[in-house]
N, C-alpha and C positions, 0 to 999 in steps of 0.2 A: 689093243696089249702097254702095259705101262710096262717103261722100262728098269728090269733086277738090275740091281748092282750082291756085283757077290763081292763081296773082301775076303784073303788071307792073309795070315799072317801066321808067317814063320819066324821065327822068334832067333838071333842072331843071322841072317840070313842074310848076306852079301848082296848088292845088286848085278853084280857083276859077275855072280852065279848064274843069276838067274838067264842075264843076254843070253850064257853060254848054252843053259839047258835051252832054250826056244828056238833055235838052229836045231836040234837032235831029237827031240820030246813036241812029237805033234800036236797033242791034248796043249802045252802050256804055249805053244803056235798060234794055236784058239782064243790065246787070254795076250795075245802081245802087245794089247794096249795099255796095260796095268800104266798106273803114276805110282813114283815110288814117290812115299814119304817123308820126313825131314823126322829128325827122334828126337826125341825129352836132351834137357840138360839138367842132373847131370844121365847119360844116356846106360839108363840100365831095364833091366827085365821088367819089376815092379812100378818102376815108374812109368814106364814109356806106356804098357799095358792097361795101366790105372787111369792113363790122357787118352786114350786110344776109347776104351770102353766109357768115361765118360763126357768127352770131348772137353774140358776144361785141363786147367794147365798145375804142375803140381801144387803151386800156390792156394791153390781152390780146395784139392783134397787132402795133400798133408802127407803125401806117401815121397819120400828123398832116400831110399834106400827103401835094403833087404831085413836091413833092422832101426832100430832104432831104441833111446833110450828113457826109462820110466822114471816119472823126474822126482817120484816121492823115493826109492830105494837106487836108484843109479842102475840098477838092472837093465842088462838088453831085451828087447820087444819083438817079435816076427810084425811087420807092419801090415799082413794080412792076414791075422789074427787074432784074436779077444780069448785068453785067457780069465778061468770063472772057475773055483773052485777047483784047481787042480788041473780040468780038462782045456784042452785046448781047441776052442769053437773058428770055425770056419768063416768069414764074413759071408 
């Protein structure tokens, strides 16, 4: 049987909370061999989840915040979507 890996990602969860829960919740106790990961710089949701899913850093995938500026008209735009003809489509 091959080894399997389970990755549980809970956004904004402080590791201290998990350490307290492990002693009280038997199912978390079985996951006691978890490893704490470091976050990205800046430590924001779209940056960190993009790094986790691509395995690269923000310099490679270009997401540094929830929003950025459109260089053509200086208007804010969401980083995780694209807008085409007035309709926002998920990337």
